[in-house]
N, C-alpha and C positions, 0 to 999 in steps of 0.2 A: 224686747228682743224678738226678732222674726227669724225663724229657722227654716231653711229650705232642705228637704229630704229628697235625695236622688237614688233611684234604683235602676241601674244601667244593665240592660240585657243586650244580647248580640244585635237585635234589630229593633229594640224599644227602650224608651226611658220613661219610667213612671216617676212622678213627682208630687210633692205636697209642700205647701208653705203654712207654717204654724206660728201664731202669736203667742209667745210664752207668757207674757204678762197677763193677757186676757184668757189664757188657757183654752184657746179655741183654734181650729183650723181655718184658714182664710181661703185657700184654693187648692185644688188637686187636679191631676190629669195624667195623660200619657201621650208621648209621641211614638207613633208606630211606623213600621216599614222603613226603618232607617237603612240606607245603603241598598235597597232593593226596588226603589221606584214607588211612586204613589204615596209618599210620606204624608202624614197628617197629624195634627194635634187635636185631642179632645180635652177641653178645659172646662172645669166647673168651679165657680166661685160662690161663696156663701151668699145666699139670697138672690142669686142671678140665674138666668137661663144658661144651659150648656152651650159652649161655643165649639165648633169644629172648623178648623182651617187646614186646607191642603197646601203643603209647601215642601218642595223637594229637600231632603236631608241626606246627603251622601255619607255623612259621618256623624259621630256623637258630638262634635263641636257644633255643627250646624243645628243638631237637635236641641242641645242645651241653649244655644243662642235663641232659638225659637221659643223655648220655654221662658227665658228671661224677658224676651220682647213681649210675650203674651202677659206676663205677670205685671209688666210695668205700662202696658198699653192703656190709653185713656178710656177705651170702651170696656175692655175685658179685664184690665189689670186691677190689682188690689194694693199695690205700692207705687210710689211716685218714681222710684229709681232704684238702682242696684244698692245704693247706700242704705236702703231700707232692710237689706238682708244682713243679719248679724253673723250667721255661721251656716255651714253646709254640712249635712250628714250624708255619707255614702254607704250603701250596702256593699260589703265585700263578702262573697260566698265563703271562700276558704282562707282561713288564717293558720292552718296547720296546727302545730303544737306551740307556736310562738306567741299566740294572743289568747288570753283568757278573758279579755274585756275590750271594750271600745277604746280607740286610741286617737290622738291628734296626729294628722298626716304631715309628715315632713318628707324630704328627699330620701332619707334612709328607710323610712317606713314603706314609701312607694317602691324602693328597690327590693325590699323584702317581699312584697306582693308579687313583684315580677318573678322572684325566685320560686315562689310557691305556685306560679301559673300552671306548671306541669301537673299539679294535684287536681286542678279544676280547669282543664283546657277550654271548656265550653262557657265557663262563668267568669273566672277571674280576668281574662283579657278584656272583655267589654267593661267590667267593673273599672279596670285600670284606665282604659280609654276615656271613660266618663270622668274620672278623677282628674286626669291630665287636662282634659278640656275645661272642666269647671275651674280648675286652679288658674288656667291661663285667662279665662274670661272674668274671673273674680279673684284677682291676685292679692288683694288686701284683706280678704276674709278668711278666717280660720276654717279648715276643712277637717272633718273627723270621719273615721272609718268605723262602722258598726259591723262586727264580725258574726257571720251566721253560724260559725262552728264554735264560738266561744262558750256558749251555754253548756256544751257537751264535754268541756274539758274536766269536769268533775267525775267522769266515768272511771271506774277502777280498771286496772289492767286486765282483769278477768273478763271485762265486757268489751274493751277495745282491741285486744290482741287476737290476731288471726293465727290459726294453726298452720303457719307457713314458715319457711326458712327464716330464722331469726335475723339473718343478715339483711333481708329485705326491708325490715323495719329500720335498721340503722342506716342502710344505704339509700333507701328510696322513700322512707317515711310511711311505709304501708302499714296501716292500722285502721280501725274504725274511727271516723271523725264525726259523722252525723251532720244533719243540716236542719233547716227550719228553726234554728235556735232562737231567733228573736220572737217568733210566734210562740214557741213553747214557754219562754220566759214569761211573756205577758199572760198567757192562759193559766200557767201554773200559779202565778201570783193571784189572779182573779179567782181561780177555783178556791184557794184558801180563804179568800174573803167570803165567798158564798157559803163555804162549809163552816165559817166562823172558827177557823183553826189557825194556830201558829203555822206560817208557811213552811217552817223547818221541822214540823211535826206532822206533815201531810204527805201521804203516799197517793200517787195518781198514775193512771194510764191515759195519756193524751193522744188522741188520733187526729193528726193534721191531714185531712183528706181533700186534695184538690187534683188538678191534673198531675202534679207531682204529689206524692203522699208518703208520709212516714209516721211512725208511732214512737212515743217516748215514755219509758218507765222512769218515774220520778219517785225517788225514795228520800224521805225527810227533806223535801224541798230541793233536792239536787238531781241533776240528770244522772241516772244510773245505767241506762242502756237505751239504745235507739236502733230503729230498723234500717235506716240508711247507713252506709258504711264508708269505705274509702272514697267512693263516689256516690252521687245520688241514685245509682242504679239498683242497689241492693234493697231487699225488703218487700214491700207491698206491691201488688199489681197497680200499675198507674195508667194514665191515659195512653202514653206511647212507650213506657218503659217496662221491661219484663219483670223486674223485681227478682226474688229468689228463684234460682233454677240450678240444675246440675251444671257445674262449671265445665264439665267435659263436653257438653252439648255444642257450645260455640266451636271448640277444637274439631269436633267430629264434622260439623257442617262446613267449616272453613276448608277442611282437607278435601271434601267431595265437591264443593262449589267453587274451589279455587279463589276463595275470598281473602282479601287483605285484612289486617287488624282494623284498619280504618273503616272498611266496609261493614265488618261485623259490629263495630262500635255503633255505627249508624243504625243498624237493624235493631240492636238491643235497646237503644235509646229513643229511637224515633219511629219504629215500625212494629213494636211489640206491644205488650200490655193489652189494654181494652181494644186498641186498634188491631193488634195481631189476632185476637180471638174473633172479633166481629168482622174484620176485614173492611170496615167502612166507618166506624164511629170511634170518637175519643170523648166527646161530651156525654157525661152520664145521663143528661136529660134526654138526649137522642136515643141512648141505649134503653132507657125506661119506656119510651114511647114504642120503640121497636118491639121490646119484650111484650108489652101489653097487646100488641098486634100479632103475636104468635111467632116472632123471630126466635128460633131456638138458639142461635149463636149469641144473641143479646141476652137471653135468659141465662145461658151458660156464663157469660161474662160477669153478670151480677152475682151469680152463685160462686164463681171463683174468687171474685174480689172480696165479697163479704166473708167467705170462709177463711181467706188469708188474714183479714183484719181480726176475726174471732180468735184464730190461733195465736196471734200476737197478744191480744188482750189477755188470754188465759196464761200464756207463757210469762208475760211481764207482771201479772198479778202475783204469780208464784215467786218471780225473781225478787220482788221487793217485800215479800212476806205479808201480802194482803194489801188492799187499797181502800181508800176512802171514797173515790169516785173515778168513773171513767168519763172522759170529757171529749166531745167532738168539736172540731173547729175547721176553718178554711171553707172554700166554696161548697164542696160536696158535704163536708161535715156539718156545715151550718144549714144547708137547704135540702140535703138528700135524705128524706125520711126512709126511703126504701133501703138505702145502704145502711143506715143506722139500725134499722129493724133486723136486717139480716145479720149484721155483726153482733147484735146483742141477743140473738135468739138462743134459747136453751142454756143460758149462763146463770140460771137460778141457783145452781149449786155453789156459785161464788158470791151469792147474795146480790147479783145484778139482775134486775128485772125491769124491762121497759114497759111503760104504759102505751099501748098501741094508739089510743086516741090522742094523748098528749104529744106523742112522737109525730103523728100525722099533722097535728096543728102547728108544731114548731117548725116554721119555715120563714126565718127572718135573720137578717144580718144586722139588726138594730137593737137586739135585746138579748140578755142571757136567759136561757130557759132551763127548766127542770122537766125531764121527760121520764122520771123514775116512777115506777109503780109504788103504791102506798106500802106494800109489803117488802120493798127492796131494802136490804141492809147496806147496800152500796149505791151511792147516788149516780145517776146518769145525767149529765149536764151537757148543754150546748152553749159554748162561749164564743161569740164572734171575735176573731183575732184583731189585734190592732198593732201591727208591727211598727207603723209610723210613729205611734205614741212612744214606743221604746226608743226609736231613733232620736226623737225630740228630747226625751228626758236624758238620754245619754249625752247628747250634745250640750244641753243646758248645764248638766253636771260637770262636764269637762270645761265648759266656759267659766263657771264660777268656782272651780276647784274643789268641788265636793264629790265628784264621781269616784266610784270604786267598783270592784267586783260585786255581783248581785247579793252575795251573802253579807256585804258590809254597806249596802246602799239601798235606801228605801224609795220606791217609786210612788208617785202621787196616786196611781191607780190601786195601790194597796190599802188606801184609806177606805173604810166601810162606807163613808159618805161620798165617795168619788162618783161623779156622773159625767157622761159624755153628752153634752147638750144637743149636738147635732143628731146623735143617734136617738136620744129621747124624743126629739121633735119628729124624726122620720118614723119612729115606732108609733107615736100617737097618730100620725096620718095613716099608717098601715092598719092600725087597730080600728080606725073609723070604718074601714072596708071589711075587716076581719076581727071583730071584737073577741072572738075565742082566744086569740093570742094572749089576752090578758090573763087567762086561766093558767098559762104555763110560764109566765114571767117569773124568773127566779129572784130578781132583785128590783122589785118595784120602788119608785121614788117614795120618799117619806109622805105619809098622808094618803097614799093611794090604796085603793081596795081592789082585791082580785075579783075578776068575774065580768061578764058581759055588760052589767050596768055602767061600766066605765067607758063604753065605746065612744062617748063624746069628750073623753079627756083631751083638753086642748094641747097644742104644741108646748113642749117644756116638760111634759110628763106629769104634771100636777093633776090629781083627780078632782072632778067637780063633786061637791058634797050633795048627797041625795036630799031632796026637799023633805 
């Protein structure tokens, strides 16, 4: 069974094709600049060179057609035809309160997504366009929706209710929903494995830090609170989103600048955050370089972002009554040692202490690492997220009739022996150039030994025995 995963944004479609029987990804890529000219596809297949093809894609149907053509092409393809695809999994950002798990898409489900579009006007419409296009192009294949908000449906009313007129909740569905749910699910389950704990007896604070960023308080394996709210705007400082701020500020500025709600929404979502502070950067790598060269606004951006993360870690550790680990994931969380160091600074009183050397070494998206100091009572972990794996397993579960809400469904990556071979191979190649990475690996393969002598470890992750 081969499962195609599609993540449709307003101007891009990310995709991956997974062989469920072999438990391995076959290909992945992205179509960019949909509807804005200069469209192209970047495609990578296992064991082959990356392929980039420029082709105009005025809409999602053309983009998905390009993906299917590339997957079945004689040179770049990995399947002979569309009959080789057994099912398609689609990311849907907002499921409101109606979905607590992934679902098989039919016309009624699609109508429900349309009804919920007002809750996520930037995300749900392109998700729906992608589903409609894919169902038209692959009508005989089952399509499933993986809900980004479903993970957070376990939050108690004290976490998700705003102190606003109650009728707004009943009339408009205004409450905290939270996002990045698929990422949090994967990371929470993997953290329990690394901690050697029952996932439903594990308390965590998970920091998903990328261009979009949010933090999740996990109590006894369930989402208890999260920093994003009714929309993805609330919470942390992000690449271009403001995060938490006095809600009177937009009203004040709108009155004086004669701005419309749409114009203010664009400022808060696309011109604030790191970009608003620095006035030129959104990528944290650019910010770090600028800060190192004396740019005071870049330094301030780092200080503000890390302080906000630290505040949430402390608040959420208190909210769940103490934690077993604080976990970093997503692009900045996995690679940004400066961000992690700032966020964990002076948290010794909570039992959290980062080892500066380990943290600096830990810059990989191919292995789970432990950056805790030896004296730390609470682990500091870095776990590369794998949302596509959750997509695939949800789809496979729906296909074989065994899928259920995560409290009653066990994922293969919850097995202590679980390995991602492609990541193991990539990590082995990375360690050949940077053997110190082996000293921070939190979950080495069976038979492997920590430390620089393993720098010759061949692809596959198995250590060579010392003579």
